[in-house]
Chimera marker file (.cmm) of the C-alpha trace (Angstrom):
<marker_set name="trace">
<marker id="1" x="27.921" y="89.198" z="-26.694" r="1" g="1" b="0" radius="0.5"/>
<marker id="2" x="24.283" y="88.518" z="-27.551" r="1" g="1" b="0" radius="0.5"/>
<marker id="3" x="24.154" y="91.658" z="-29.706" r="1" g="1" b="0" radius="0.5"/>
<marker id="4" x="27.228" y="90.511" z="-31.630" r="1" g="1" b="0" radius="0.5"/>
<marker id="5" x="25.635" y="87.129" z="-32.300" r="1" g="1" b="0" radius="0.5"/>
<marker id="6" x="22.491" y="88.775" z="-33.606" r="1" g="1" b="0" radius="0.5"/>
<marker id="7" x="24.507" y="91.075" z="-35.883" r="1" g="1" b="0" radius="0.5"/>
<marker id="8" x="26.364" y="88.053" z="-37.209" r="1" g="1" b="0" radius="0.5"/>
<marker id="9" x="23.013" y="86.341" z="-37.792" r="1" g="1" b="0" radius="0.5"/>
<marker id="10" x="21.892" y="89.321" z="-39.874" r="1" g="1" b="0" radius="0.5"/>
<marker id="11" x="25.082" y="89.204" z="-41.932" r="1" g="1" b="0" radius="0.5"/>
<marker id="12" x="24.841" y="85.443" z="-42.503" r="1" g="1" b="0" radius="0.5"/>
<marker id="13" x="21.202" y="85.692" z="-43.548" r="1" g="1" b="0" radius="0.5"/>
<marker id="14" x="21.879" y="88.491" z="-46.017" r="1" g="1" b="0" radius="0.5"/>
<marker id="15" x="25.136" y="87.052" z="-47.341" r="1" g="1" b="0" radius="0.5"/>
<marker id="16" x="23.688" y="83.640" z="-48.099" r="1" g="1" b="0" radius="0.5"/>
<marker id="17" x="20.438" y="84.853" z="-49.627" r="1" g="1" b="0" radius="0.5"/>
<marker id="18" x="21.687" y="87.884" z="-51.572" r="1" g="1" b="0" radius="0.5"/>
<marker id="19" x="25.168" y="87.025" z="-52.820" r="1" g="1" b="0" radius="0.5"/>
<marker id="20" x="25.953" y="88.626" z="-56.210" r="1" g="1" b="0" radius="0.5"/>
<marker id="21" x="22.772" y="90.694" z="-56.246" r="1" g="1" b="0" radius="0.5"/>
<marker id="22" x="22.698" y="94.474" z="-56.804" r="1" g="1" b="0" radius="0.5"/>
<marker id="23" x="24.042" y="96.397" z="-53.773" r="1" g="1" b="0" radius="0.5"/>
<marker id="24" x="20.747" y="98.297" z="-53.422" r="1" g="1" b="0" radius="0.5"/>
<marker id="25" x="18.889" y="94.998" z="-53.043" r="1" g="1" b="0" radius="0.5"/>
<marker id="26" x="21.441" y="93.756" z="-50.517" r="1" g="1" b="0" radius="0.5"/>
<marker id="27" x="21.117" y="96.979" z="-48.518" r="1" g="1" b="0" radius="0.5"/>
<marker id="28" x="17.335" y="96.622" z="-48.436" r="1" g="1" b="0" radius="0.5"/>
<marker id="29" x="17.740" y="93.022" z="-47.256" r="1" g="1" b="0" radius="0.5"/>
<marker id="30" x="19.982" y="94.247" z="-44.429" r="1" g="1" b="0" radius="0.5"/>
<marker id="31" x="17.211" y="96.577" z="-43.267" r="1" g="1" b="0" radius="0.5"/>
<marker id="32" x="14.627" y="93.810" z="-43.241" r="1" g="1" b="0" radius="0.5"/>
<marker id="33" x="16.948" y="91.345" z="-41.520" r="1" g="1" b="0" radius="0.5"/>
<marker id="34" x="18.018" y="93.878" z="-38.892" r="1" g="1" b="0" radius="0.5"/>
<marker id="35" x="14.383" y="94.501" z="-38.069" r="1" g="1" b="0" radius="0.5"/>
<marker id="36" x="13.699" y="90.755" z="-37.729" r="1" g="1" b="0" radius="0.5"/>
<marker id="37" x="16.781" y="90.250" z="-35.542" r="1" g="1" b="0" radius="0.5"/>
<marker id="38" x="16.012" y="93.445" z="-33.565" r="1" g="1" b="0" radius="0.5"/>
<marker id="39" x="19.435" y="95.070" z="-34.009" r="1" g="1" b="0" radius="0.5"/>
<marker id="40" x="20.730" y="98.482" z="-35.012" r="1" g="1" b="0" radius="0.5"/>
<marker id="41" x="23.339" y="98.438" z="-37.771" r="1" g="1" b="0" radius="0.5"/>
<marker id="42" x="25.903" y="101.086" z="-38.610" r="1" g="1" b="0" radius="0.5"/>
<marker id="43" x="24.926" y="102.665" z="-41.945" r="1" g="1" b="0" radius="0.5"/>
<marker id="44" x="28.519" y="102.841" z="-43.204" r="1" g="1" b="0" radius="0.5"/>
<marker id="45" x="29.143" y="99.178" z="-42.416" r="1" g="1" b="0" radius="0.5"/>
<marker id="46" x="25.903" y="98.202" z="-44.159" r="1" g="1" b="0" radius="0.5"/>
<marker id="47" x="26.836" y="100.195" z="-47.259" r="1" g="1" b="0" radius="0.5"/>
<marker id="48" x="30.343" y="98.716" z="-47.488" r="1" g="1" b="0" radius="0.5"/>
<marker id="49" x="29.139" y="95.202" z="-46.793" r="1" g="1" b="0" radius="0.5"/>
<marker id="50" x="26.360" y="95.563" z="-49.368" r="1" g="1" b="0" radius="0.5"/>
<marker id="51" x="28.905" y="96.506" z="-52.005" r="1" g="1" b="0" radius="0.5"/>
<marker id="52" x="31.088" y="93.540" z="-51.055" r="1" g="1" b="0" radius="0.5"/>
<marker id="53" x="28.272" y="90.991" z="-50.967" r="1" g="1" b="0" radius="0.5"/>
<marker id="54" x="26.638" y="92.342" z="-54.100" r="1" g="1" b="0" radius="0.5"/>
<marker id="55" x="29.742" y="92.751" z="-56.243" r="1" g="1" b="0" radius="0.5"/>
<marker id="56" x="31.636" y="89.558" z="-55.573" r="1" g="1" b="0" radius="0.5"/>
<marker id="57" x="31.302" y="85.892" z="-55.035" r="1" g="1" b="0" radius="0.5"/>
<marker id="58" x="33.246" y="85.451" z="-51.810" r="1" g="1" b="0" radius="0.5"/>
<marker id="59" x="32.285" y="81.774" z="-51.618" r="1" g="1" b="0" radius="0.5"/>
<marker id="60" x="34.864" y="80.939" z="-54.287" r="1" g="1" b="0" radius="0.5"/>
<link id1="1" id2="2" r="1" g="1" b="0" radius="0.2"/>
<link id1="2" id2="3" r="1" g="1" b="0" radius="0.2"/>
<link id1="3" id2="4" r="1" g="1" b="0" radius="0.2"/>
<link id1="4" id2="5" r="1" g="1" b="0" radius="0.2"/>
<link id1="5" id2="6" r="1" g="1" b="0" radius="0.2"/>
<link id1="6" id2="7" r="1" g="1" b="0" radius="0.2"/>
<link id1="7" id2="8" r="1" g="1" b="0" radius="0.2"/>
<link id1="8" id2="9" r="1" g="1" b="0" radius="0.2"/>
<link id1="9" id2="10" r="1" g="1" b="0" radius="0.2"/>
<link id1="10" id2="11" r="1" g="1" b="0" radius="0.2"/>
<link id1="11" id2="12" r="1" g="1" b="0" radius="0.2"/>
<link id1="12" id2="13" r="1" g="1" b="0" radius="0.2"/>
<link id1="13" id2="14" r="1" g="1" b="0" radius="0.2"/>
<link id1="14" id2="15" r="1" g="1" b="0" radius="0.2"/>
<link id1="15" id2="16" r="1" g="1" b="0" radius="0.2"/>
<link id1="16" id2="17" r="1" g="1" b="0" radius="0.2"/>
<link id1="17" id2="18" r="1" g="1" b="0" radius="0.2"/>
<link id1="18" id2="19" r="1" g="1" b="0" radius="0.2"/>
<link id1="19" id2="20" r="1" g="1" b="0" radius="0.2"/>
<link id1="20" id2="21" r="1" g="1" b="0" radius="0.2"/>
<link id1="21" id2="22" r="1" g="1" b="0" radius="0.2"/>
<link id1="22" id2="23" r="1" g="1" b="0" radius="0.2"/>
<link id1="23" id2="24" r="1" g="1" b="0" radius="0.2"/>
<link id1="24" id2="25" r="1" g="1" b="0" radius="0.2"/>
<link id1="25" id2="26" r="1" g="1" b="0" radius="0.2"/>
<link id1="26" id2="27" r="1" g="1" b="0" radius="0.2"/>
<link id1="27" id2="28" r="1" g="1" b="0" radius="0.2"/>
<link id1="28" id2="29" r="1" g="1" b="0" radius="0.2"/>
<link id1="29" id2="30" r="1" g="1" b="0" radius="0.2"/>
<link id1="30" id2="31" r="1" g="1" b="0" radius="0.2"/>
<link id1="31" id2="32" r="1" g="1" b="0" radius="0.2"/>
<link id1="32" id2="33" r="1" g="1" b="0" radius="0.2"/>
<link id1="33" id2="34" r="1" g="1" b="0" radius="0.2"/>
<link id1="34" id2="35" r="1" g="1" b="0" radius="0.2"/>
<link id1="35" id2="36" r="1" g="1" b="0" radius="0.2"/>
<link id1="36" id2="37" r="1" g="1" b="0" radius="0.2"/>
<link id1="37" id2="38" r="1" g="1" b="0" radius="0.2"/>
<link id1="38" id2="39" r="1" g="1" b="0" radius="0.2"/>
<link id1="39" id2="40" r="1" g="1" b="0" radius="0.2"/>
<link id1="40" id2="41" r="1" g="1" b="0" radius="0.2"/>
<link id1="41" id2="42" r="1" g="1" b="0" radius="0.2"/>
<link id1="42" id2="43" r="1" g="1" b="0" radius="0.2"/>
<link id1="43" id2="44" r="1" g="1" b="0" radius="0.2"/>
<link id1="44" id2="45" r="1" g="1" b="0" radius="0.2"/>
<link id1="45" id2="46" r="1" g="1" b="0" radius="0.2"/>
<link id1="46" id2="47" r="1" g="1" b="0" radius="0.2"/>
<link id1="47" id2="48" r="1" g="1" b="0" radius="0.2"/>
<link id1="48" id2="49" r="1" g="1" b="0" radius="0.2"/>
<link id1="49" id2="50" r="1" g="1" b="0" radius="0.2"/>
<link id1="50" id2="51" r="1" g="1" b="0" radius="0.2"/>
<link id1="51" id2="52" r="1" g="1" b="0" radius="0.2"/>
<link id1="52" id2="53" r="1" g="1" b="0" radius="0.2"/>
<link id1="53" id2="54" r="1" g="1" b="0" radius="0.2"/>
<link id1="54" id2="55" r="1" g="1" b="0" radius="0.2"/>
<link id1="55" id2="56" r="1" g="1" b="0" radius="0.2"/>
<link id1="56" id2="57" r="1" g="1" b="0" radius="0.2"/>
<link id1="57" id2="58" r="1" g="1" b="0" radius="0.2"/>
<link id1="58" id2="59" r="1" g="1" b="0" radius="0.2"/>
<link id1="59" id2="60" r="1" g="1" b="0" radius="0.2"/>
</marker_set>
């Protein structure tokens, strides 16, 4: 459960700070955030999520 909360924290941090930015920048932010939160992220999930966060404004 704690690991899931930390992974969600990484996603929230990246999604709020890097929305609509280039996917490469979002992916780099995931790496930095994962290191700060001390979690391992699945590379495929990071890539797909980076494309989603970077390419769209899901807040609308």
